[in-house]
C-alpha positions, 0 to 999 in steps of 0.5 A: 940933223943931229950933228951941229958940225952936219948943221953948220957945213949944210948952211956953210954950202946954201950960203956959198951962191951969196959970196962966190956968184960963178960957182956951180951949184951945189947939189946936196946930194946924201945925208947920213945920221945915226937913226931915221928919223934924224937924217930924213929931218936932215934930209928935208930941211937942209935940201939933201936928195937923200938921207940914210943910216948907213955911212959905209955904205955911202962911202962904198959907192962913192968910191966906185964912181968913175973920175968923171963922176966923182969930179961933181963931188967937189961941188957936192956936199957927203955929209958924215956923222 
């Protein structure tokens, strides 16, 4: 993962249970970076389910979610570079 903000947010999401043990688990769904290599490494390093290099495609998918599906996003991490 190339971006410092993405790294810091990923680390923060990983430590949430230490501070707020009653929160639902955070699902790190997708990470986006400028190259496939950076995105793939970031997903592996920080535990994301998927990676991509097209942030606009990721946002377009998120915009098509139903209200019920989208409510889970508040406990997920969508990071844009």
